[in-house]
N, C-alpha and C positions, 0 to 999 in steps of 0.2 A: 720195628724200631720207631714207628710213627707215634705209638702211644706209650712206648717204654719210658720215655723221659718223664711222663706225668705220673707213672705208677710208683716211682721211688719218691722219697720225701724231699728230694733236692729243691724243687720249686717252693715248697712250704718253708723250708729252712732259710732259703735265700730271701724270700719275701719278708719273713719275720725279722731277719737280720737287718734288712733295709730300715724297717721301722724302729729298730733299736738303735741304729747308728745315725739316722737322718736327723738333721737339725730342724727341718720344717717339713711337714707333710701337707702338700698342696693337692688340690683336686687334679691338677695336671699329672702329678706323680702317681696318684692312685689310678688314673685312667691308663697311664703308660704301663703300670704293673699288671693291669687286667688283661693286657694283650700278650702277656708272657713274652717279653723281649728275647731276642736271639741269644743274648748272654746267659739268660736263665735256662733256656732250652738246651743249649750246648753244654752248660755246666752239669745239668741234670743227666744228659746222655753220658757224659764222662763218668759221673757217679754210678750210673746204672751198669756201665761196662766194667768198672772196677768191682762192683758188687757181684756181677755175674762171674768174673774171673776168680774172685775169691771163694765162691761157693761151688764152682764147677767140679772140683775134686771130690766134694761131698757127694754130688750126684753120680759121679763116675764110679765111685767105689761103694755106693750104697747098695744094700741087698734088695731093696724094694724096686729098683729100676732094672728092667730087663732089656738087654741090648740085642 
């Protein structure tokens, strides 16, 4: 789960939405976003878990997966 949050497009979407909604883009804000704040990491983890739960039934009943 340490790298799962970055593998989904959550951080990219959240970062782009910041630039679309922010009134001013300062250097401080850019430096803050480079550190991937906790709010972005946790939101991306939630998105990843929801995605995994949504596709788990596909993997469970798929013929190419052997249990």
